[in-house]
The first five atom37 places (N, CA, C, CB, O) and aatype in JSON, in Angstrom:
{
  "aatype": [6, 16, 5, 19, 19, 10, 14, 10, 10, 6, 16, 3, 10, 18, 6, 19, 12, 4, 0, 4, 4, 3, 7, 11, 10, 3, 16, 9, 3, 19, 1, 13, 11, 6, 2, 19, 15, 0, 0, 16, 19, 19, 4, 0, 0, 11, 7, 18, 14, 6, 15, 18, 14, 11, 7, 12, 0, 9, 1, 7, 10, 3, 7, 0, 2, 0, 19, 6, 2, 19, 11, 19, 18, 8, 0, 7, 16, 11, 9, 3, 3, 6, 11, 9, 16, 1, 4, 15, 7, 7, 1, 19, 10, 0, 19, 16, 7, 12, 7, 15, 2, 10, 16, 6, 0, 10, 0, 0, 15, 18, 11, 0, 19, 11, 5, 9, 16, 13, 6, 3, 0, 0, 16],
  "atom_mask": [
    [1, 1, 1, 1, 1],
    [1, 1, 1, 1, 1],
    [1, 1, 1, 1, 1],
    [1, 1, 1, 1, 1],
    [1, 1, 1, 1, 1],
    [1, 1, 1, 1, 1],
    [1, 1, 1, 1, 1],
    [1, 1, 1, 1, 1],
    [1, 1, 1, 1, 1],
    [1, 1, 1, 1, 1],
    [1, 1, 1, 1, 1],
    [1, 1, 1, 1, 1],
    [1, 1, 1, 1, 1],
    [1, 1, 1, 1, 1],
    [1, 1, 1, 1, 1],
    [1, 1, 1, 1, 1],
    [1, 1, 1, 1, 1],
    [1, 1, 1, 1, 1],
    [1, 1, 1, 1, 1],
    [1, 1, 1, 1, 1],
    [1, 1, 1, 1, 1],
    [1, 1, 1, 1, 1],
    [1, 1, 1, 0, 1],
    [1, 1, 1, 1, 1],
    [1, 1, 1, 1, 1],
    [1, 1, 1, 1, 1],
    [1, 1, 1, 1, 1],
    [1, 1, 1, 1, 1],
    [1, 1, 1, 1, 1],
    [1, 1, 1, 1, 1],
    [1, 1, 1, 1, 1],
    [1, 1, 1, 1, 1],
    [1, 1, 1, 1, 1],
    [1, 1, 1, 1, 1],
    [1, 1, 1, 1, 1],
    [1, 1, 1, 1, 1],
    [1, 1, 1, 1, 1],
    [1, 1, 1, 1, 1],
    [1, 1, 1, 1, 1],
    [1, 1, 1, 1, 1],
    [1, 1, 1, 1, 1],
    [1, 1, 1, 1, 1],
    [1, 1, 1, 1, 1],
    [1, 1, 1, 1, 1],
    [1, 1, 1, 1, 1],
    [1, 1, 1, 1, 1],
    [1, 1, 1, 0, 1],
    [1, 1, 1, 1, 1],
    [1, 1, 1, 1, 1],
    [1, 1, 1, 1, 1],
    [1, 1, 1, 1, 1],
    [1, 1, 1, 1, 1],
    [1, 1, 1, 1, 1],
    [1, 1, 1, 1, 1],
    [1, 1, 1, 0, 1],
    [1, 1, 1, 1, 1],
    [1, 1, 1, 1, 1],
    [1, 1, 1, 1, 1],
    [1, 1, 1, 1, 1],
    [1, 1, 1, 0, 1],
    [1, 1, 1, 1, 1],
    [1, 1, 1, 1, 1],
    [1, 1, 1, 0, 1],
    [1, 1, 1, 1, 1],
    [1, 1, 1, 1, 1],
    [1, 1, 1, 1, 1],
    [1, 1, 1, 1, 1],
    [1, 1, 1, 1, 1],
    [1, 1, 1, 1, 1],
    [1, 1, 1, 1, 1],
    [1, 1, 1, 1, 1],
    [1, 1, 1, 1, 1],
    [1, 1, 1, 1, 1],
    [1, 1, 1, 1, 1],
    [1, 1, 1, 1, 1],
    [1, 1, 1, 0, 1],
    [1, 1, 1, 1, 1],
    [1, 1, 1, 1, 1],
    [1, 1, 1, 1, 1],
    [1, 1, 1, 1, 1],
    [1, 1, 1, 1, 1],
    [1, 1, 1, 1, 1],
    [1, 1, 1, 1, 1],
    [1, 1, 1, 1, 1],
    [1, 1, 1, 1, 1],
    [1, 1, 1, 1, 1],
    [1, 1, 1, 1, 1],
    [1, 1, 1, 1, 1],
    [1, 1, 1, 0, 1],
    [1, 1, 1, 0, 1],
    [1, 1, 1, 1, 1],
    [1, 1, 1, 1, 1],
    [1, 1, 1, 1, 1],
    [1, 1, 1, 1, 1],
    [1, 1, 1, 1, 1],
    [1, 1, 1, 1, 1],
    [1, 1, 1, 0, 1],
    [1, 1, 1, 1, 1],
    [1, 1, 1, 0, 1],
    [1, 1, 1, 1, 1],
    [1, 1, 1, 1, 1],
    [1, 1, 1, 1, 1],
    [1, 1, 1, 1, 1],
    [1, 1, 1, 1, 1],
    [1, 1, 1, 1, 1],
    [1, 1, 1, 1, 1],
    [1, 1, 1, 1, 1],
    [1, 1, 1, 1, 1],
    [1, 1, 1, 1, 1],
    [1, 1, 1, 1, 1],
    [1, 1, 1, 1, 1],
    [1, 1, 1, 1, 1],
    [1, 1, 1, 1, 1],
    [1, 1, 1, 1, 1],
    [1, 1, 1, 1, 1],
    [1, 1, 1, 1, 1],
    [1, 1, 1, 1, 1],
    [1, 1, 1, 1, 1],
    [1, 1, 1, 1, 1],
    [1, 1, 1, 1, 1],
    [1, 1, 1, 1, 1],
    [1, 1, 1, 1, 1],
    [1, 1, 1, 1, 1]
  ],
  "atom_positions": [
    [[91.31, 99.4, 100.88], [91.52, 98.32, 101.84], [92.36, 98.84, 103.0], [92.19, 97.11, 101.16], [93.57, 98.63, 103.04]],
    [[91.71, 99.5, 103.92], [92.43, 100.14, 105.02], [92.38, 99.36, 106.33], [91.88, 101.51, 105.24], [92.96, 99.79, 107.32]],
    [[91.69, 98.22, 106.34], [91.52, 97.49, 107.59], [92.85, 97.11, 108.24], [90.7, 96.24, 107.36], [92.94, 97.0, 109.46]],
    [[93.87, 96.92, 107.44], [95.16, 96.52, 107.98], [96.06, 97.73, 108.28], [95.87, 95.59, 106.99], [97.04, 97.61, 109.01]],
    [[95.71, 98.89, 107.73], [96.55, 100.08, 107.92], [96.07, 100.93, 109.1], [96.55, 100.92, 106.64], [96.88, 101.36, 109.92]],
    [[94.78, 101.16, 109.18], [94.25, 102.08, 110.2], [94.57, 101.68, 111.63], [92.77, 102.2, 110.06], [94.84, 102.56, 112.45]],
    [[94.57, 100.39, 111.99], [94.91, 100.05, 113.38], [96.35, 100.41, 113.75], [94.69, 98.57, 113.61], [96.69, 100.52, 114.93]],
    [[97.19, 100.59, 112.75], [98.59, 100.92, 113.0], [98.84, 102.43, 113.07], [99.45, 100.31, 111.92], [99.92, 102.86, 113.47]],
    [[97.84, 103.22, 112.7], [97.97, 104.67, 112.68], [97.93, 105.22, 114.1], [96.86, 105.31, 111.83], [96.98, 104.99, 114.84]],
    [[98.97, 105.95, 114.47], [99.0, 106.6, 115.79], [98.39, 108.0, 115.72], [100.43, 106.69, 116.32], [97.71, 108.42, 116.66]],
    [[98.63, 108.7, 114.65], [98.09, 110.04, 114.47], [96.57, 109.96, 114.33], [98.73, 110.74, 113.24], [96.06, 109.03, 113.7]],
    [[95.87, 110.9, 114.91], [94.42, 110.93, 114.83], [93.97, 111.02, 113.36], [93.86, 112.12, 115.65], [94.4, 111.91, 112.63]],
    [[93.13, 110.08, 112.94], [92.68, 110.03, 111.55], [91.94, 111.3, 111.14], [91.79, 108.82, 111.33], [92.09, 111.77, 110.02]],
    [[91.16, 111.84, 112.05], [90.43, 113.09, 111.76], [91.41, 114.21, 111.42], [89.55, 113.49, 112.96], [91.19, 114.98, 110.49]],
    [[92.48, 114.29, 112.19], [93.5, 115.31, 111.95], [94.13, 115.13, 110.57], [94.58, 115.26, 113.04], [94.35, 116.11, 109.85]],
    [[94.41, 113.88, 110.2], [95.0, 113.6, 108.89], [94.04, 113.98, 107.78], [95.38, 112.1, 108.77], [94.44, 114.61, 106.8]],
    [[92.77, 113.62, 107.93], [91.78, 113.91, 106.89], [91.55, 115.42, 106.75], [90.46, 113.22, 107.22], [91.45, 115.92, 105.63]],
    [[91.48, 116.13, 107.86], [91.31, 117.59, 107.8], [92.51, 118.24, 107.1], [91.13, 118.19, 109.22], [92.34, 119.15, 106.29]],
    [[93.7, 117.77, 107.42], [94.9, 118.31, 106.78], [94.89, 118.03, 105.28], [96.16, 117.71, 107.42], [95.32, 118.87, 104.49]],
    [[94.4, 116.86, 104.89], [94.29, 116.54, 103.46], [93.32, 117.5, 102.78], [93.84, 115.08, 103.26], [93.61, 118.04, 101.71]],
    [[92.17, 117.69, 103.39], [91.14, 118.57, 102.81], [91.61, 120.01, 102.7], [89.86, 118.51, 103.64], [91.25, 120.73, 101.76]],
    [[92.43, 120.43, 103.66], [92.92, 121.81, 103.69], [94.22, 121.99, 102.89], [93.14, 122.24, 105.11], [94.75, 123.09, 102.81]],
    [[94.72, 120.9, 102.3], [95.97, 120.98, 101.55], [97.18, 121.2, 102.43], [0.0, 0.0, 0.0], [98.18, 121.77, 101.99]],
    [[97.11, 120.76, 103.69], [98.18, 121.0, 104.66], [98.74, 119.72, 105.26], [97.67, 121.9, 105.77], [99.23, 119.72, 106.39]],
    [[98.67, 118.63, 104.52], [99.16, 117.37, 105.06], [100.64, 117.45, 105.44], [98.94, 116.25, 104.05], [101.09, 116.76, 106.35]],
    [[101.37, 118.28, 104.74], [102.8, 118.42, 105.03], [103.07, 119.11, 106.37], [103.47, 119.19, 103.92], [104.22, 119.18, 106.81]],
    [[102.04, 119.63, 107.01], [102.24, 120.33, 108.28], [102.01, 119.45, 109.51], [101.32, 121.52, 108.35], [102.25, 119.88, 110.63]],
    [[101.55, 118.21, 109.29], [101.34, 117.34, 110.45], [102.29, 116.16, 110.39], [99.88, 116.86, 110.51], [102.77, 115.77, 109.33]],
    [[102.53, 115.6, 111.54], [103.44, 114.47, 111.69], [102.6, 113.19, 111.72], [104.32, 114.6, 112.98], [102.06, 112.82, 112.76]],
    [[102.5, 112.52, 110.57], [101.73, 111.28, 110.49], [102.62, 110.15, 111.01], [101.25, 110.99, 109.02], [103.69, 109.88, 110.46]],
    [[102.14, 109.5, 112.07], [102.94, 108.45, 112.7], [102.18, 107.14, 112.74], [103.35, 108.86, 114.12], [100.95, 107.1, 112.86]],
    [[102.96, 106.06, 112.64], [102.42, 104.72, 112.76], [103.08, 104.02, 113.94], [102.63, 103.92, 111.45], [104.22, 104.33, 114.29]],
    [[102.37, 103.08, 114.54], [102.91, 102.32, 115.67], [104.15, 101.58, 115.22], [101.85, 101.33, 116.24], [104.21, 101.04, 114.12]],
    [[105.15, 101.55, 116.1], [106.38, 100.84, 115.8], [106.34, 99.46, 116.43], [107.61, 101.62, 116.31], [105.68, 99.25, 117.45]],
    [[107.03, 98.53, 115.81], [107.15, 97.15, 116.32], [105.79, 96.47, 116.47], [107.86, 97.15, 117.65], [105.61, 95.62, 117.34]],
    [[104.85, 96.83, 115.61], [103.53, 96.21, 115.58], [103.2, 95.88, 114.13], [102.44, 97.14, 116.22], [103.43, 96.68, 113.23]],
    [[102.65, 94.68, 113.93], [102.21, 94.27, 112.6], [100.72, 94.02, 112.63], [102.96, 93.0, 112.12], [100.14, 93.75, 113.69]],
    [[100.1, 94.11, 111.48], [98.68, 93.81, 111.34], [98.49, 92.93, 110.11], [97.83, 95.11, 111.23], [99.23, 93.03, 109.14]],
    [[97.49, 92.06, 110.18], [97.15, 91.18, 109.06], [95.64, 91.03, 109.01], [97.85, 89.79, 109.21], [94.98, 90.9, 110.04]],
    [[95.09, 91.05, 107.8], [93.65, 90.92, 107.62], [93.35, 89.66, 106.82], [93.07, 92.15, 106.92], [93.96, 89.4, 105.79]],
    [[92.39, 88.88, 107.33], [91.89, 87.71, 106.64], [90.46, 88.02, 106.22], [91.96, 86.43, 107.55], [89.63, 88.41, 107.04]],
    [[90.17, 87.86, 104.93], [88.83, 88.12, 104.42], [88.02, 86.83, 104.45], [88.88, 88.71, 102.99], [88.46, 85.8, 103.96]],
    [[86.84, 86.91, 105.04], [85.9, 85.8, 105.03], [84.93, 86.06, 103.89], [85.14, 85.65, 106.41], [84.15, 87.01, 103.93]],
    [[84.99, 85.21, 102.86], [84.16, 85.4, 101.68], [83.09, 84.31, 101.6], [85.02, 85.39, 100.41], [83.26, 83.22, 102.15]],
    [[82.01, 84.62, 100.92], [80.94, 83.65, 100.72], [81.44, 82.52, 99.82], [79.69, 84.33, 100.11], [82.23, 82.75, 98.9]],
    [[80.97, 81.31, 100.09], [81.35, 80.15, 99.29], [80.96, 80.41, 97.84], [80.67, 78.85, 99.82], [79.82, 80.75, 97.54]],
    [[81.93, 80.25, 96.94], [81.69, 80.47, 95.52], [82.18, 81.82, 95.01], [0.0, 0.0, 0.0], [82.33, 82.0, 93.8]],
    [[82.41, 82.75, 95.92], [82.88, 84.08, 95.51], [84.24, 83.94, 94.84], [82.98, 85.04, 96.73], [85.06, 83.18, 95.35]],
    [[84.53, 84.61, 93.74], [83.82, 85.73, 93.14], [82.76, 85.33, 92.11], [84.8, 86.65, 92.49], [82.12, 86.2, 91.51]],
    [[82.57, 84.04, 91.89], [81.5, 83.6, 91.0], [80.17, 83.72, 91.76], [81.74, 82.12, 90.52], [80.07, 84.49, 92.72]],
    [[79.18, 82.98, 91.34], [77.88, 82.99, 92.0], [78.03, 82.47, 93.43], [76.85, 82.14, 91.21], [78.73, 81.49, 93.66]],
    [[77.38, 83.12, 94.37], [77.48, 82.73, 95.77], [76.14, 82.93, 96.45], [78.58, 83.55, 96.49], [75.34, 83.77, 96.04]],
    [[75.88, 82.14, 97.51], [74.6, 82.27, 98.21], [74.56, 83.53, 99.07], [74.35, 81.04, 99.09], [75.58, 84.02, 99.55]],
    [[73.35, 84.03, 99.24], [73.14, 85.18, 100.13], [72.15, 84.77, 101.21], [72.62, 86.43, 99.34], [71.38, 83.83, 101.03]],
    [[72.17, 85.48, 102.33], [71.21, 85.23, 103.38], [71.66, 84.27, 104.45], [0.0, 0.0, 0.0], [70.92, 84.02, 105.41]],
    [[72.87, 83.71, 104.33], [73.35, 82.79, 105.36], [73.54, 83.54, 106.68], [74.68, 82.12, 104.92], [74.06, 84.66, 106.71]],
    [[73.12, 82.9, 107.77], [73.32, 83.5, 109.09], [74.8, 83.44, 109.44], [72.46, 82.78, 110.18], [75.47, 82.45, 109.15]],
    [[75.3, 84.48, 110.07], [76.69, 84.52, 110.51], [76.68, 84.36, 112.02], [77.41, 85.86, 110.08], [76.09, 85.17, 112.74]],
    [[77.33, 83.32, 112.51], [77.39, 83.03, 113.93], [78.83, 83.21, 114.42], [76.87, 81.58, 114.23], [79.79, 83.08, 113.65]],
    [[78.96, 83.5, 115.71], [80.28, 83.58, 116.33], [80.93, 84.95, 116.3], [0.0, 0.0, 0.0], [82.1, 85.07, 116.64]],
    [[80.21, 85.96, 115.89], [80.8, 87.3, 115.81], [81.22, 87.83, 117.18], [79.82, 88.27, 115.17], [82.27, 88.47, 117.3]],
    [[80.42, 87.56, 118.21], [80.81, 88.01, 119.55], [82.1, 87.35, 119.99], [79.69, 87.71, 120.56], [82.98, 88.01, 120.56]],
    [[82.23, 86.06, 119.73], [83.46, 85.35, 120.07], [84.66, 85.86, 119.3], [0.0, 0.0, 0.0], [85.75, 85.99, 119.85]],
    [[84.46, 86.15, 118.02], [85.55, 86.67, 117.19], [85.98, 88.05, 117.68], [85.12, 86.74, 115.72], [87.18, 88.34, 117.77]],
    [[85.01, 88.9, 117.99], [85.33, 90.24, 118.48], [85.98, 90.22, 119.86], [84.08, 91.09, 118.53], [86.64, 91.19, 120.24]],
    [[85.8, 89.14, 120.59], [86.38, 89.03, 121.93], [87.84, 88.6, 121.91], [85.58, 88.06, 122.76], [88.52, 88.68, 122.93]],
    [[88.33, 88.15, 120.76], [89.73, 87.73, 120.67], [90.61, 88.97, 120.82], [90.02, 87.0, 119.32], [90.39, 89.98, 120.16]],
    [[91.61, 88.87, 121.69], [92.49, 90.0, 121.96], [93.23, 90.43, 120.7], [93.5, 89.64, 123.06], [93.7, 89.6, 119.91]],
    [[93.34, 91.73, 120.52], [94.06, 92.35, 119.4], [93.42, 92.08, 118.04], [95.48, 91.86, 119.38], [94.11, 92.01, 117.03]],
    [[92.1, 91.93, 118.03], [91.38, 91.66, 116.78], [90.22, 92.64, 116.62], [90.85, 90.2, 116.75], [89.57, 93.03, 117.6]],
    [[89.98, 93.03, 115.38], [88.83, 93.85, 115.02], [88.16, 93.19, 113.82], [89.23, 95.34, 114.71], [88.83, 92.88, 112.83]],
    [[86.85, 92.98, 113.89], [86.1, 92.39, 112.79], [85.36, 93.51, 112.07], [85.11, 91.29, 113.29], [84.54, 94.21, 112.67]],
    [[85.66, 93.68, 110.78], [85.01, 94.69, 109.96], [83.96, 94.02, 109.08], [86.06, 95.45, 109.1], [84.21, 92.96, 108.49]],
    [[82.8, 94.64, 108.98], [81.72, 94.1, 108.16], [81.77, 94.74, 106.78], [80.34, 94.34, 108.82], [82.02, 95.94, 106.65]],
    [[81.53, 93.93, 105.76], [81.46, 94.43, 104.39], [80.13, 93.98, 103.78], [82.67, 93.92, 103.54], [79.22, 94.79, 103.62]],
    [[80.02, 92.7, 103.45], [78.81, 92.16, 102.85], [77.92, 91.54, 103.9], [0.0, 0.0, 0.0], [77.68, 90.33, 103.87]],
    [[77.42, 92.35, 104.84], [76.51, 91.85, 105.87], [75.29, 92.74, 105.97], [77.22, 91.76, 107.23], [75.29, 93.9, 105.56]],
    [[74.25, 92.16, 106.54], [73.05, 92.93, 106.88], [72.44, 92.3, 108.11], [72.02, 92.98, 105.67], [72.68, 91.12, 108.4]],
    [[71.66, 93.07, 108.83], [70.94, 92.55, 109.99], [69.47, 92.46, 109.6], [71.14, 93.47, 111.26], [68.86, 93.44, 109.17]],
    [[68.9, 91.26, 109.76], [67.5, 91.07, 109.35], [66.53, 91.51, 110.44], [67.25, 89.6, 109.0], [66.95, 92.02, 111.49]],
    [[65.26, 91.33, 110.2], [64.22, 91.76, 111.14], [64.31, 91.07, 112.49], [62.86, 91.52, 110.55], [63.85, 91.61, 113.5]],
    [[64.91, 89.86, 112.53], [65.08, 89.13, 113.79], [66.42, 89.45, 114.46], [64.98, 87.63, 113.54], [66.81, 88.8, 115.43]],
    [[67.1, 90.46, 113.94], [68.39, 90.92, 114.49], [69.51, 89.88, 114.29], [68.24, 91.23, 115.98], [70.46, 89.83, 115.06]],
    [[69.38, 89.07, 113.25], [70.41, 88.09, 112.9], [71.29, 88.7, 111.81], [69.78, 86.74, 112.43], [70.78, 89.21, 110.81]],
    [[72.59, 88.64, 112.0], [73.52, 89.13, 110.99], [73.61, 88.09, 109.88], [74.94, 89.43, 111.6], [73.85, 86.91, 110.14]],
    [[73.42, 88.54, 108.65], [73.42, 87.63, 107.5], [74.35, 88.12, 106.4], [71.99, 87.47, 106.95], [74.66, 89.31, 106.31]],
    [[74.79, 87.17, 105.57], [75.63, 87.49, 104.41], [74.78, 88.2, 103.36], [76.29, 86.2, 103.81], [73.66, 87.79, 103.08]],
    [[75.32, 89.27, 102.8], [74.61, 89.96, 101.72], [75.54, 90.3, 100.57], [73.96, 91.24, 102.26], [75.13, 90.94, 99.6]],
    [[76.78, 89.87, 100.65], [77.74, 90.14, 99.59], [78.82, 89.08, 99.56], [0.0, 0.0, 0.0], [78.84, 88.2, 100.41]],
    [[79.7, 89.17, 98.6], [80.74, 88.16, 98.43], [81.87, 88.25, 99.44], [0.0, 0.0, 0.0], [82.27, 87.24, 100.03]],
    [[82.39, 89.45, 99.63], [83.42, 89.66, 100.65], [82.69, 90.07, 101.92], [84.49, 90.76, 100.21], [82.32, 91.24, 102.08]],
    [[82.48, 89.13, 102.81], [81.55, 89.31, 103.91], [82.18, 90.03, 105.09], [81.01, 87.98, 104.35], [81.63, 91.02, 105.58]],
    [[83.31, 89.55, 105.57], [83.98, 90.1, 106.75], [85.46, 90.25, 106.48], [83.74, 89.21, 108.0], [86.04, 89.5, 105.69]],
    [[86.08, 91.21, 107.15], [87.54, 91.35, 107.16], [87.96, 91.31, 108.63], [88.02, 92.71, 106.45], [87.57, 92.16, 109.43]],
    [[88.76, 90.31, 108.96], [89.16, 90.09, 110.35], [90.63, 90.5, 110.48], [88.94, 88.59, 110.79], [91.52, 89.85, 109.92]],
    [[90.88, 91.57, 111.21], [92.22, 92.12, 111.34], [92.79, 91.83, 112.72], [92.22, 93.63, 111.07], [92.19, 92.16, 113.74]],
    [[93.95, 91.2, 112.73], [94.67, 90.93, 113.97], [95.94, 91.73, 114.03], [0.0, 0.0, 0.0], [96.52, 92.09, 113.01]],
    [[96.37, 92.02, 115.25], [97.62, 92.74, 115.45], [98.53, 91.93, 116.36], [97.37, 94.15, 116.05], [98.06, 91.16, 117.2]],
    [[99.82, 92.1, 116.18], [100.8, 91.41, 117.01], [102.16, 92.06, 116.85], [0.0, 0.0, 0.0], [102.32, 93.02, 116.1]],
    [[103.13, 91.53, 117.57], [104.47, 92.11, 117.51], [105.19, 91.79, 116.21], [105.3, 91.63, 118.68], [106.22, 92.39, 115.9]],
    [[104.65, 90.84, 115.45], [105.21, 90.53, 114.14], [104.07, 89.96, 113.27], [106.4, 89.51, 114.25], [102.96, 89.75, 113.75]],
    [[104.36, 89.71, 112.0], [103.33, 89.25, 111.08], [102.76, 87.89, 111.49], [103.89, 89.18, 109.66], [101.56, 87.65, 111.36]],
    [[103.61, 87.0, 111.98], [103.15, 85.68, 112.41], [102.12, 85.8, 113.53], [104.33, 84.82, 112.86], [101.09, 85.12, 113.5]],
    [[102.39, 86.64, 114.52], [101.45, 86.84, 115.62], [100.16, 87.51, 115.15], [102.09, 87.67, 116.73], [99.07, 87.16, 115.61]],
    [[100.28, 88.45, 114.25], [99.1, 89.14, 113.73], [98.2, 88.16, 112.97], [99.51, 90.31, 112.8], [96.98, 88.17, 113.15]],
    [[98.8, 87.33, 112.13], [98.02, 86.32, 111.41], [97.39, 85.32, 112.36], [98.9, 85.59, 110.4], [96.24, 84.91, 112.17]],
    [[98.13, 84.91, 113.38], [97.59, 83.96, 114.36], [96.36, 84.54, 115.06], [98.66, 83.59, 115.4], [95.38, 83.82, 115.27]],
    [[96.41, 85.81, 115.41], [95.26, 86.46, 116.05], [94.07, 86.5, 115.09], [95.63, 87.89, 116.5], [92.94, 86.22, 115.48]],
    [[94.32, 86.85, 113.83], [93.24, 86.89, 112.85], [92.59, 85.52, 112.69], [93.77, 87.37, 111.5], [91.37, 85.41, 112.73]],
    [[93.4, 84.49, 112.51], [92.86, 83.15, 112.31], [92.18, 82.61, 113.56], [93.96, 82.21, 111.87], [91.23, 81.83, 113.45]],
    [[92.65, 82.98, 114.73], [91.98, 82.57, 115.98], [90.55, 83.11, 115.99], [92.77, 83.07, 117.23], [89.62, 82.41, 116.39]],
    [[90.38, 84.35, 115.56], [89.05, 84.95, 115.5], [88.21, 84.33, 114.38], [89.16, 86.46, 115.3], [87.02, 84.06, 114.56]],
    [[88.83, 84.09, 113.23], [88.1, 83.5, 112.09], [87.52, 82.14, 112.48], [89.04, 83.36, 110.87], [86.42, 81.79, 112.05]],
    [[88.24, 81.39, 113.28], [87.76, 80.07, 113.7], [86.49, 80.15, 114.54], [88.83, 79.35, 114.48], [85.8, 79.14, 114.71]],
    [[86.16, 81.31, 115.07], [84.95, 81.48, 115.87], [83.71, 81.7, 114.99], [85.11, 82.66, 116.82], [82.58, 81.58, 115.46]],
    [[83.93, 82.01, 113.72], [82.86, 82.44, 112.81], [82.39, 81.29, 111.94], [83.33, 83.61, 111.94], [83.2, 80.53, 111.4]],
    [[81.06, 81.17, 111.8], [80.47, 80.21, 110.86], [79.4, 80.9, 110.05], [79.89, 78.98, 111.6], [78.72, 81.82, 110.52]],
    [[79.25, 80.43, 108.81], [78.16, 80.87, 107.93], [77.21, 79.69, 107.84], [78.68, 81.32, 106.5], [77.61, 78.58, 107.47]],
    [[75.94, 79.91, 108.18], [74.96, 78.83, 108.21], [73.92, 79.04, 107.13], [74.3, 78.74, 109.59], [73.63, 80.17, 106.74]],
    [[73.35, 77.95, 106.65], [72.32, 77.96, 105.61], [71.22, 78.96, 105.96], [71.73, 76.56, 105.42], [70.88, 79.14, 107.12]],
    [[70.68, 79.62, 104.94], [69.67, 80.65, 105.15], [68.43, 80.12, 105.88], [69.26, 81.23, 103.83], [67.68, 80.91, 106.46]],
    [[68.21, 78.83, 105.86], [67.03, 78.26, 106.5], [67.18, 78.18, 108.02], [66.75, 76.89, 105.94], [66.19, 77.93, 108.71]],
    [[68.41, 78.37, 108.55], [68.62, 78.24, 110.0], [68.47, 79.57, 110.7], [69.99, 77.66, 110.29], [68.62, 79.64, 111.92]]
  ]
}
């Protein structure tokens, strides 16, 4: 679950991963942004983790992605033949907001979440 950690990473992720693979992580300075918080809200299918519907159209993604300091990560989604994004799993989206503190980060996440709707598969 890195959606809340990676936006705070200042050091290039590729550099960190290469150092890990080479056994040289101790040679790089891994830095995180200071005075910034991040919070992730997971949008799950109704009924998850029990039985849940699949195929619901997801609307409002453009609006959610347009919210300042927010990144929407896809997990249980697929794009159908008509180019409509649909639910295909229980944990559908992870909406990560950033702010100067946890309250602001959560507010950004929830502002974006309010843009998103899951609609019946027939629509």
